[in-house]
Structure formats: structure tokens, C-alpha cells
N, C-alpha and C positions, 0 to 999 in steps of 0.2 A: 110136225109142219100144216097138218088141217087147220087149227086155229090162228098161223100164219098163213093162210093163205083166205082164209076166214078173213081176217084182219083185213087184209091188201085189200078183199071185194069188197071190204065197208069202206074201203080207205076210196078206190075209184069210184063207188056209189055219192060219196060225199061231195066228190071231185064234181062230180057231172050232175048234181044238185046245184052245187054252188055256184058253178060254171051256167047253167038256167038262169038264176039268180043275175047274172052279169046283164044277159043274152034281154032279163026280163025287165034290166034296169033302163034299156037303149036311151039315148038320149043328151046323150055326151057328160063329161063332168058338172057341176056345178061351178060359176066361178064364188071366190071366198071375198070377193070384192074386193078391196085398199090392200096393196101388197104388206107384208108384217115389217117391222122393222127392228134393228136394234138400237140399246144404248147411245153405240155411235152414228145413230142415221144409215146402218146398212141395211139393202133389200136381205130378205132373209128367206130363202128358199129352204125346201126342205126336200131329203135326198130316202126313199126308201131303198134300203139294205136288207140282204137274203141274212145275215148272221147276227149272232148278240152283240158279240163285240168289234166291232169293223179294226177298231188299234191293233187286235193281235190277230182278227183271225183274215182280214183282208186288209193287209198294212199298206199295199200299192195302192190302192186306191183312197186307204183314211190317207195319207201322204198326198196324194193327187189333192184333196177335198183343203188340207192344211195349208199347202201352197198357194192354192187357189184365195182363201180365205186372206194368209197374210198378203199377196201380192195386192188384193183388193179392199183392206181395211175403212172400213168407214164406206165401202161403195156395197158389197155383194158379201153376203155370205150363207155357207151351205151349212144346213146340219143334219145330221143324220137321224134317222127312223130307225131303229134295228130291230130285228128280233130274229131267232132262228129259223130255219129255212121253212120249217112249217105254219110257226106262225105267221110268219110274213106272208106267204103264202094266202093263207085266211085273211090276217089283215088287210091286206089290201084290195081283195075281194070286197070285203065290208064296208073300206073305208072308199068304193067306186061308186058304189052304190046307193052312199049318205053324204056323199059329194065332199070326203074331207081327203081324195088323194093327194099322197104329196104330189110337188111341182116333177119331180124328178123319181122314177122308181125302173129298180131292177127286177125284171121277169123271167119268169122261166120260158122257154122259147114257144112249148107246148101251149101255156096259158094265154102268150099275150095275142093270138088273132080273135082269143073271145072279146078281151077288153075293146081292140080293133073294131069288131063288127060290132059291139055295143056303143060305139061313138066315144067313148071314153077318153082316147089316146088322141094326141097332135100329131099332123102330118110335118113331118121334117123334111119334105122338099124343099120347102123357104130355106130353111136352114142351110143346108147342103148347097142351093142356090148361090146363098151368100157369102159362103167359104169355102169357095171350089180348091184352095189348095187343101182341103178338109176331105174333101169329096176326092180327089186325087188318092189321095195319101191312105184313104179306105181301100182302092185299088177293088172294087166290090162286094166286100165282104157287108157293104149295107144292104144289098139284094136279098139277103136273107131273109129280112124281115121288112119287106115291100111286097105288096097283094097283087100288086100291078097297076092300082091306085093312089094309097095309101103308102109313103116312108113312114109306118109306124112307131118303128125303133130301130135306135145304130147297136153294133156289138159293144158290149161291154169289154172285152179284151179280144184275141184271138188265143183257142183255145188248141194246143197240139198234144194229143193223146196217142198215149202206146205203151208199150214195154220199157221200163227202166231195166235193167240189170246190175250185178256186180260182178266186175271181172275177176277178183280177187278167189270168187267162187267156182268161178268158172276156170279160172286155171289149176285151182289147186284139184277139180275134178279131171284136168287135163280137155278140158272142151272146149271148139275152137268157139270164140263168139259168134253171137247170130247176126247174118248179111241180108242185105236186101233181096238176094237168091235163096235164102234158107225156106225148104218148104216145108212142108206140115210133117210128112214125112219123117226130116229131117227134124223139126221140131217137137217130133213122140221122143226119137235118139235121144235129143237132150235130156231129154226128162228124166227119162230111166235111167241115164247115167248121173243127173242132180242127186236124183231119188237116192240110188246106189251111195252118192258120196254123206250123205247123210242129212242133206238139208233141203229143206221144202223148196221144188223147184219154182212154183210163183203162189206167191202171199194175197190170199183172199179171204174178204168175209162178207156173209151175205147179207148180214143185218145191214140195215139200212142201203138198202142193194143200191140203190138210183146213183150213190158213193162209187159203186164199184164193175161201172159198167163200159168205162173207156175203154179199155184195150180191147170190147168185143166190137166197137163199132167200127172198126176196119174188117175184122171180118163178115158183118155185113154188107159193104161196101164193097169188100172181093167179091160177093156172091152176087152183085148186078143189084144192090137198093136202090142207086140214082137212076140206074137206065131202065127199071121199073117203080118209078117213084108213084105214079099214076095211079100204080094196084096199089100202095103200101100206104096212099096220104089219103086219096079222095073219099067221098061221101060212101063210098063200094070199097073200101081198102078191105081186101084180104091177102091173108099169109100164110094159109096153108096152099104153099107149091114145092115141086120138087126143091127149087133154087134155096129155099128158105130151110127146107127138110135138111138138106144135106149143111147147111152150115150150121144148123143145130147138131148137126152128127159129131161136126165136127168139135165143138164144144163140150159132149157127152164122150167125146174118146183123151180130150185134155182129163177128164175126171177119170174114166175108167184108167187112164196109166197111173192115176196117182200125180197128177200134179199139183193138186191143192191140198190145206191144211186139212188133216183128221176132224178140227172141229170146227170146220167152214162156216158151220150153221149158227153157232154159237158166239162169232167173232166180228166184228164191226169193221168196217177200210181202217180206220184208225189202229185198231188193235193189227192187222194185216200190215200194214204201213212200219208200225212199232217191229214186228218181225224182219220185214227187210232192212231197215235203219240197223237193227243187229245183229246182222249178218248171219241169219238163222233160215232165210229166205234169199233163193237167188233171184229173180223175178219178180216184181212188182208193176200191176197197169196203173194209170194214172197219166195227170197231165202237166204243166210247167206249171202249176202252181206248188209243187214240194221241191221244184230245183232249190232252192236255198236251204232246205232241210238237209239234201241229200249231198249237198257241199259240204255241209257239214258232220255230216255221220260216215258219209261214202268217199267223199272227195274224189279225187284223183280215178279210185276206180269204177266211178259212174260209169254208163254206156245206154246205148237207146236205141230202139228197135221199132222198127214199125206192124213188126208179126209177119208171120208164114205166109206163104203164098200156096194154093190150092191151084191144085193141076189137075184136080176133075170139075172145075169150075169155066166157064168157056167167056168171065168177063173180063175184065180189065183188071190185074193183078197189080202195076205199081202207080199203086196210088198211098198218096201221103193223108193223113189226119192233122190237117191245121184250118181249122174251120170255126168262124163267127161264135162267139160265147154268147148265153141267153142276154137280149137287147136288153139298155138302159130306154126307158120310152119317158115320154113327156105327158102330162097331164092335159087335157083338152080346155081344163080348165085357165089353163095360162094365154090362151090367144085374147080374153077378155080382161086383161089383167095386163098391160103395160110396162107394168114399172118388173111384174114377176117373170114377163118373157124376157126383159133384159138381161135379168140375172140368168135366167136358165140357158139364154143364147152363150151371155157371160162365160158363164160358166164351161158349158157344152165344148165351146172355141177353146179352153183351155185343155179339156180334159183331153181332146182329141190333136192337141197341136206340140209340138214340140220337148216343150218341159215337159210335160207329162208321160212322153214318152219315153226320154230320158227316164224317170226318175222308175219307169215299169220296169224297163231293163236293170237299173241299179236293183230294183228289186228280184232278179231275174220269171220276172212277167213278161210275156210276146204282148202288146197292145196291141189294138185292133188297129193301127196304122201302121206305114212304111215310111219312115224320112230318111235319108243318107247320111252319113257318118255316124249313125248309134248303133254301137253294138255290146256283145257283154266282155266281160274282162276276162283274164285269163285264166281267174282263180274262180269265175263261173261254172265249174263244170259239166254240173248238168246238162243249165242252159247251151253250153257250148255242143257237147253231146245233140241233143236237138238241134241244132242248127246246121252241125255235120250231116244227121239225116234227111234233114231240109234242102242239103246241098243238091239233090241227085234230081233235082226239078222236076219231080213227080205229079201229076195231077193233081189237086185235094176235093174234094164236095162239094155243094153249095152250102149245107149244113152236115152237122153228125148225122146218123140215120134216129137213132133216138131223141132229138131233138126238132124232127118234122114230122111228128104224129100226133094224134092228140093225149091229151094226161090219161086220160083212161086207159089207151092205147098203151101209152107209155110205161104206166103202173102194169100193163099185165105182161107186156115185153121183159121186166127187170124180172118181174115173178118166174116165168117163163124159163128166162135163161140160168137163176138159180136152182129153178123146178127139176131142169136138165141135169144139172151139174150135181144135186144131191139125190139124185133115181129117182125123185116124187114124180117127177112126170117122164114121158115119152118124150121124143121132139115132137111126132105127129100130133101129143094132146096138148104141150106146149103151143102150138101153132093153132091150136083147137081154140086154147083161151084168149088166143090175141084177135081171131077172130069174133069171139062173141065179145068182146071188147070193144071192137071198131062197129060192130050191129046195134052194142045198147047205147 
């Protein structure tokens, strides 16, 4: 674990250094001159995406791009610039500094503000003014990427996050399904009974820990993250307080109860998901991006739950987690290239329009927009379980807690959670590490 922690510290230092490089390059993206065209005369724009294989790993987005290209053949064409998440992050920072940023880019929510501060991003306020129907359909989701002056991004999708559970395993263990009113103590009782039945209560892996955070955003919110956001996201951010300590104690309590796989330290998100798919684990924390896979492997036995309520917390407990995904941003160089801007606006109009929303639902992905008459089919069991959970009408945060902090704090947050789960850190030490990341 010491080596792992050192690796994370090194990573955080690199992130900070590259972020400083972004600021050092202030002045906005350079225009690449004339817009590029293909053999059919179509204006070509690039889309920097955070996966190496969009067709396989971001199928809905791939299908939306193909739909746009087919509809606009000979006029506009979108081409992916694809790399895995870590490489994509580094590549985009370097591209911003040398003036080669793709016209459209998927950025991590923690990184996008630095790009905006360095004036690498286009203000998308005019796009929303010109497309009021899209502005209305976003229904405030875009506010997460507005600094009060600049609309520097728009949400990639809506992320619905929480616990999926296998009803069949609960039935075999003789346990009632969790409800909106299930408390933390009742959750611990469920975990004990599931463990006694011979299954892993909660599948999770601590390798690539940023992929295993989603169920814990609800914990942070129910301990007052949004109420105290200025204390957690400003220049003087500090996390060592009674609320956050109580939150981390609850995470420790799950570990102490044996909720997680014994080999948690050596498996990653995808390994943990496989345990859930194979019926070896009763619960798995993730989001709507896994719905199609769960439909195939678990089918009608899938359930979805926001997580436990905490009776020792004085904060609002009726909180759902339907939040903006990381933003799509546009290079500021586009403003000086009329053809590129026209193509970008055309694509965004399609991406946030009704046709793309239908494609999203067909792929069991919640789009960032809301349009009447678009819904999941009866056989989309996992997505319908989420829709049922959303039917309680609970408020949702403006953004997920882990998407409101700097990259360095985000890295420390993930390390803190898994450090506590593995017994490497006490809750207090974990929070001190987050404080240090914020201070540096």
C-alpha cells in the first residue's frame, strides 16, 4: 500500500504540474486557419474522447456521431481523437498548450476549470441563446459548468449513480430489498446476512479507484457536502471536520462488517463488476453506463438503490444522485473559424437534440436533456429500476461531490476512501491527506 500511495502522490504532483502548465499558457487556443475538409467536401471537426475504442467503450456516443455524419454527409463530419482516460488527459493538456486542441473535447469536471481559466475554451452562452429548446431541455444541468461569467462546457450525459443489487441473491438469503428508508444500521444487518449466505455483499475493487467512487457520492451528500460546498471547493478547502469524519467512519464500518471482497486491493472495477454479473456479489456501485450489461446478465432480477440514510447526520437525507457527467467543451480557436464553428454548432445541436436523446435511451444511457415521449422499453430492466428510483422526486446535487474538487484533491479523495476501506488510513488521517492535497 505504501508503494500505491507513493504512486498516487506522484500522480497528483504530475497533475498539478500539468495544470500549472495550462495556466502558464494563458491566452487561448490558436486558430488552425482554414477548416479541414474531407474528399466529399465536408467540414471535418475532431472530437477528443476519453476512451481508446469509442465504438466498444462509448457505444451511445459513437452511434450519435455516426447518426450525425450520415445525416450531414458531404457537409459536416466528426472524427474521434481517442485514447484511454489517462492518456487522453495528458494529450489534451499538451494539445491545449501547443494550439492543437480538438474542436470538441470530453474533459474531466475537475480539469475543465483550469482550461477555462487559461482561456482555452469557447463560451457556449451564445449557443444556448441560439437554441432555446436545448437550453430548456438541459433544465439547469449546464449550470455545473458555468463559473458565473463563462458557460465553458455542457454536460456529456446525465450520470445516475448508486447501488445496483441482485434481487435473486437477496431472495435466496431471505432479505427484504433495500428501500428509500433503509438506514445505515439496517444496511449493516443486510451485509451480515448476505455474507452468511455465501456471497460477497458489495463488489468493489480499489485498483483504478476513480472507477469505484460512485456509490459513495451519496454518502458525502447526505453528510452535507452541498451545504458546505464553499468549505470544500474554495481556495481554503478543508475536509477535517466532524461531518466528513462521520462519513468516513461509515465507510470504515462497511469494511469492518466484511462488506467487500477479501482481494479488493488487487482487483479493479471491471473485475468487481464481473463478480456481480456472475451472481457472486449481491451489490455493485456504478451508474447507468452499465445498464445494458446488467440487462444481459441479470435481467429482471436487477434492482437499484440510492444507499442508506444516516440517522446521525443532521443534513437532508432525501437526496438522489442524477448529476451532470463531465463536460463537453469547445476549443476557443473555433470562434475565429466560421466553418469550424458552424460545424461544431451543428453537431452540438444534434447531440443535445431529440434524435440523439432517443439513441441514448436505446443504449440505456440517460442523456443530459429531457424531452417528452422518450422512455426506456420494458426489457431495459436496469434503466427502468433507475427510473423507478428517480420517481421519488428527491432533489439532486448540482454536481457529484467528487466532480467539484481540484484534480489533486480528487486523487486524494479516492485514495482516502480506499485507504480507509483497506485499513491503511484512519478516517482522520484520510481527511488530513485531503487537506494536504488542497493546501498544495
